[in-house]
C-alpha positions in Angstrom: 11.6 32.9 -11.6 14.4 32.5 -9.2 14.6 31.3 -5.8 12.2 33.0 -3.3 13.0 32.6 0.6 10.6 31.6 2.8 10.0 32.9 6.6 9.1 29.3 7.9 7.3 30.3 11.6 8.9 33.8 11.4 12.3 32.4 12.3 13.7 30.0 9.5 14.5 31.1 5.9 14.8 28.1 3.1 15.3 28.5 -0.5 12.3 27.7 -2.5 13.9 25.2 -4.7 14.5 21.7 -2.6 11.3 20.8 -1.8 8.7 18.8 -3.8 5.3 20.8 -2.5 5.5 24.2 -1.2 2.5 25.5 0.5 2.2 29.4 1.3 -0.2 29.8 4.4 -1.8 33.1 4.0 -2.0 35.3 7.4 -5.5 36.1 7.2 -5.9 37.1 10.7 -6.9 35.5 14.1 -6.3 32.0 12.5 -4.4 29.2 14.3 -1.6 28.9 12.2 0.5 26.5 14.1 -2.0 23.9 13.9 -2.0 24.1 10.5 1.3 24.1 9.5 2.0 21.4 12.0 -0.4 19.1 10.4 1.3 19.8 7.1 4.8 19.3 8.4 3.7 15.8 9.2 2.9 15.3 5.8 6.3 16.1 5.1 5.3 19.4 3.2 7.6 22.6 3.5 5.0 25.6 4.4 5.3 29.2 5.6 2.9 31.7 7.1 3.0 34.5 4.6 1.6 38.1 3.8 3.9 38.4 1.0 2.7 38.6 -2.7 5.6 37.0 -4.2 5.5 34.2 -2.1 1.9 33.6 -2.4 2.2 33.7 -6.3 5.4 31.6 -6.4 3.9 28.5 -4.1 2.7 25.4 -5.4 -0.3 25.4 -3.1 -1.8 27.9 -0.9 -4.2 27.6 2.1 -6.4 30.3 3.8 -7.2 29.3 6.9 -9.2 31.6 9.5 -10.9 32.1 12.7 -13.3 34.8 14.0 -15.4 36.8 11.8 -15.8 37.2 8.2 -15.8 41.2 8.4 -12.5 41.2 10.3 -10.7 38.6 7.7 -11.7 40.4 4.8 -10.4 44.1 6.2 -7.3 42.2 7.0 -7.0 40.9 3.4 -7.9 44.6 1.8 -5.1 46.3 4.2 -2.5 44.0 2.9 -4.4 44.0 -1.0 -4.5 40.4 -0.6 -7.8 39.8 -2.3 -7.1 40.5 -6.0 -3.9 38.0 -5.3 -6.2 35.3 -3.9 -8.7 36.0 -6.7 -5.8 35.6 -9.4 -3.9 32.5 -8.1 -3.8 29.6 -10.5 -2.6 27.1 -8.1 -4.8 24.8 -5.9 -5.9 27.1 -2.9 -7.5 25.8 0.3 -9.8 27.4 2.7 -10.4 26.2 6.2 -13.5 27.1 8.2 -13.9 31.1 7.9 -11.4 30.5 5.0 -13.8 28.4 3.3 -16.4 31.3 4.0 -14.8 34.5 2.7 -14.1 32.5 -0.7 -17.9 33.0 -1.4 -19.4 36.3 -2.8 -20.9 37.3 0.5 -21.3 36.6 4.4 -24.3 37.6 6.8 -21.8 37.9 9.2 -21.1 41.4 9.3 -23.0 41.7 5.9 -19.5 41.5 4.3 -18.7 40.9 0.4 -16.0 37.9 0.3 -13.4 37.4 -2.1 -15.8 36.0 -4.7 -14.5 32.8 -6.4 -17.0 30.8 -4.9 -20.8 31.6 -6.1 -23.3 31.7 -3.1 -24.1 33.4 0.2 -22.9 32.1 3.5 -25.9 32.2 5.8 -26.3 32.1 9.9 -27.8 28.9 11.6 -31.2 29.8 13.1 -31.0 29.0 16.9 -33.7 27.1 18.6 -34.1 24.6 21.3 -33.3 21.7 19.2 -30.1 23.5 17.3 -27.8 25.0 19.4 -25.4 27.6 17.8 -22.6 27.2 17.1 -22.5 24.0 15.8 -19.8 22.2 17.2 -18.5 18.9 17.3 -18.1 15.7 14.9 -20.4 15.2 12.1 -20.1 13.0 9.3 -19.6 13.6 5.3 -22.1 13.1 2.7 -21.2 13.1 -0.9 -23.2 15.3 -3.1 -24.4 13.1 -6.3 -27.0 13.4 -8.6 -26.9 9.4 -8.8 -29.0 8.3 -5.6 -27.6 4.7 -5.6 -23.9 6.5 -5.9 -23.3 7.6 -2.2 -19.9 6.4 -1.5 -17.5 8.9 -1.2 -14.6 6.4 -2.5 -16.6 6.7 -5.6 -16.6 10.0 -5.9 -14.6 11.6 -8.9 -13.3 14.5 -7.0 -9.9 13.5 -5.7 -10.2 15.9 -2.8 -12.5 13.1 -1.3 -10.3 10.0 -2.5 -10.0 7.1 0.4 -12.9 8.3 2.5 -15.7 7.0 3.4 -19.4 7.6 4.6 -18.6 6.5 8.7 -15.9 9.3 8.7 -16.5 12.5 11.0 -14.7 15.6 11.2 -14.7 18.6 13.5 -16.7 21.5 12.9 -16.9 25.0 14.9 -19.1 27.5 13.3 -22.2 29.4 13.6 -22.3 30.5 9.9 -22.6 28.3 7.0 -22.7 27.9 3.0 -25.8 26.4 1.6 -25.5 23.6 -0.7 -25.0 24.7 -4.1 -23.3 23.3 -7.5 -19.9 23.8 -5.9 -20.5 21.6 -2.8 -18.7 18.3 -3.1 -19.9 17.0 0.4 -22.3 18.3 2.9 -23.3 17.8 6.4 -26.6 18.4 8.2 -27.5 20.3 11.2 -31.2 21.3 11.0 -30.5 22.1 7.4 -27.8 20.8 4.8 -24.4 22.8 4.5 -21.5 22.7 2.7 -19.0 20.9 4.3 -16.6 20.7 1.0 -16.4 22.9 -1.8 -14.5 23.2 -5.0 -14.7 25.6 -7.6 -12.2 25.6 -10.5 -8.8 25.4 -8.4 -10.4 27.1 -5.4 -11.1 24.2 -2.7 -12.9 24.8 0.9 -13.5 22.9 4.0 -16.0 24.1 6.3 -14.4 21.8 9.3 -10.9 21.9 10.7 -8.8 19.2 9.1 -5.8 19.9 11.3 -8.6 19.0 14.6 -10.2 15.7 12.9 -7.7 13.2 13.6 -6.9 10.7 10.4 -9.6 11.5 8.2 -8.3 15.4 8.6 -5.1 14.1 7.8 -6.0 12.1 4.9 -7.8 14.9 3.4 -4.8 17.1 3.6 -3.0 14.5 2.1 -5.4 14.4 -0.7 -4.8 18.1 -1.0 -1.0 17.8 -1.4 -1.7 15.1 -3.9 -3.9 17.7 -5.7 -1.0 20.1 -5.7 1.7 17.7 -6.7 -0.4 16.8 -9.6 -1.2 19.8 -11.0 2.4 21.2 -10.6 3.5 18.1 -12.6 1.2 19.3 -15.2 
């Protein structure tokens, strides 16, 4: 494949050849693309916000950020014929917040079908006097393990968790959640256990905002960049 030109932040073109890792950020609608791209720049990664199929397909890795509602995000992706593009990517793809939720089969938010690359149904938190919705603030990650004696994220086999510990908190803002299932890598509790990090084949998701989660979020994004780099070298 020849060189592909990215339009970086809508102003700067660069040829797709000189950088170790190149990430396409899918413009899913309503997302804070600047904060995500800035977080990646701090890691020395070149990225671009795009709706172009060729750029997404040519990227080494893909981010799908999102804030807002699932129905609007899916409508936006369908409008730009991106659902099948996302389904068929072979590179590592990371969905963030709403971007993670729409990777699932279905969301109760608007009763809308998702992209369907991760099994499960996204549900709404049930408001109560003890449980304020949305879930907003810091919460700690718990590794999903079949071994009760192995609860350290440091010993997890999944490289997305490399270098983390059970004392690490991340920042959440969400009213809907994905229940824990076989694809769950790490979870949190907010009245109910819910998926915080998910992986299904080359599709990853983080319910929280890594770009707002300080050094822990930076480490998680760096781990994802390392996964992209390792995948590229295979």
